[in-house]
VEXDREN-2710 file (C-alpha; in Angstrom, 1 decimal):
% VEXDREN-2710
k/r/px/py/pz
1/UNK/-5.0/-5.1/-25.2
2/UNK/-3.1/-6.2/-22.1
3/UNK/-0.1/-8.4/-22.3
4/UNK/-0.2/-11.4/-19.9
5/UNK/2.5/-11.7/-17.4
6/UNK/5.2/-14.3/-17.8
7/UNK/4.7/-17.5/-15.8
8/UNK/8.4/-17.3/-15.0
9/UNK/9.9/-15.0/-12.4
10/UNK/13.2/-15.0/-14.2
11/UNK/14.1/-15.9/-17.8
12/UNK/17.9/-16.3/-18.3
13/UNK/19.4/-16.3/-21.8
14/UNK/22.9/-17.6/-22.3
15/UNK/24.7/-17.1/-25.6
16/UNK/26.0/-20.4/-27.2
17/UNK/27.2/-18.9/-30.5
18/UNK/30.1/-20.9/-32.1
19/UNK/32.1/-19.0/-34.7
20/UNK/35.2/-20.4/-36.6
21/UNK/38.5/-19.9/-34.9
22/UNK/39.6/-17.0/-37.2
23/UNK/36.3/-15.1/-37.0
24/UNK/35.0/-12.6/-34.5
25/UNK/35.1/-14.0/-30.9
26/UNK/32.1/-15.9/-29.7
27/UNK/30.8/-17.3/-26.4
28/UNK/30.8/-21.0/-27.3
29/UNK/34.5/-21.5/-27.5
30/UNK/34.9/-19.6/-24.2
31/UNK/32.9/-22.1/-22.1
32/UNK/29.3/-21.1/-22.7
33/UNK/28.0/-24.7/-22.7
34/UNK/29.6/-25.3/-19.3
35/UNK/27.9/-22.2/-18.0
36/UNK/24.5/-23.6/-19.1
37/UNK/25.3/-26.9/-17.5
38/UNK/26.4/-25.2/-14.3
39/UNK/23.1/-23.1/-14.3
40/UNK/21.1/-26.3/-14.6
41/UNK/23.0/-27.9/-11.8
42/UNK/22.6/-24.9/-9.5
43/UNK/18.8/-24.9/-10.3
44/UNK/18.7/-28.5/-9.2
45/UNK/20.3/-27.5/-5.9
46/UNK/17.4/-25.0/-5.4
47/UNK/14.1/-26.8/-5.9
48/UNK/12.2/-23.6/-5.0
49/UNK/13.3/-22.2/-8.3
50/UNK/11.8/-25.0/-10.5
51/UNK/8.9/-23.6/-12.4
52/UNK/9.9/-20.0/-11.8
53/UNK/13.2/-19.8/-13.6
54/UNK/13.7/-20.6/-17.3
55/UNK/17.2/-21.1/-18.7
56/UNK/17.4/-20.7/-22.4
57/UNK/20.6/-21.3/-24.5
58/UNK/20.5/-18.6/-27.2
59/UNK/22.2/-17.3/-30.2
60/UNK/24.4/-14.2/-30.2
61/UNK/23.4/-11.6/-27.6
62/UNK/25.8/-8.9/-28.9
63/UNK/28.9/-8.3/-26.7
64/UNK/30.9/-10.9/-28.5
65/UNK/34.3/-9.6/-27.5
66/UNK/33.3/-9.8/-23.8
67/UNK/31.6/-13.2/-23.6
68/UNK/30.4/-15.6/-22.4
69/UNK/27.3/-13.5/-22.1
70/UNK/24.0/-13.9/-20.1
71/UNK/21.0/-11.7/-19.7
72/UNK/18.4/-12.1/-16.9
73/UNK/14.9/-10.8/-17.5
74/UNK/12.6/-9.2/-16.4
75/UNK/15.3/-6.7/-15.1
76/UNK/17.5/-7.0/-18.3
77/UNK/20.6/-7.5/-16.2
78/UNK/23.6/-8.4/-18.3
79/UNK/26.5/-10.5/-17.2
80/UNK/29.6/-11.0/-19.5
81/UNK/33.0/-12.5/-19.2
82/UNK/31.5/-15.3/-17.1
83/UNK/33.2/-18.2/-15.7
84/UNK/31.6/-21.4/-14.3
85/UNK/32.7/-20.2/-10.8
86/UNK/30.4/-17.1/-11.2
87/UNK/27.2/-19.2/-11.7
88/UNK/26.7/-20.0/-8.0
89/UNK/26.7/-16.3/-7.1
90/UNK/24.2/-15.5/-9.9
91/UNK/21.8/-18.2/-8.7
92/UNK/22.2/-17.5/-5.0
93/UNK/22.3/-13.7/-5.0
94/UNK/20.2/-12.9/-8.1
95/UNK/17.7/-15.7/-8.7
96/UNK/17.2/-16.7/-5.0
97/UNK/18.1/-13.4/-3.3
98/UNK/16.6/-11.0/-5.8
99/UNK/19.7/-8.8/-6.0
100/UNK/21.9/-8.7/-9.1
101/UNK/25.6/-9.6/-8.6
102/UNK/27.1/-6.1/-8.8
103/UNK/30.7/-7.3/-9.4
104/UNK/29.6/-9.3/-12.5
105/UNK/27.2/-6.8/-14.1
106/UNK/28.3/-5.9/-17.6
107/UNK/29.4/-2.3/-18.1
108/UNK/28.5/-1.4/-21.7
109/UNK/31.2/0.5/-23.6
110/UNK/30.3/4.1/-24.1
END
């Protein structure tokens, strides 16, 4: 059985988890909603991406202490510790240009 290819060139998941203040850290209180908003605004600035990029707010992606977190498929490129100011580079360099933003790629702890 063959699996059909995605209709999207890129699928971007952005953690929106909101934990209580005294719990383990989470992406929501660190500005994750603003990152989703900035991604949508940047997509609007690039009409060539409409229909080929899907932005999906998600639950926990895992690196809670290092959020806000984003993962871009199909390459499975992880970005963590994001700021709204980073979104333009991700859209311009990765989603438009096809090259992940090296300075923002998450380095998983070993």
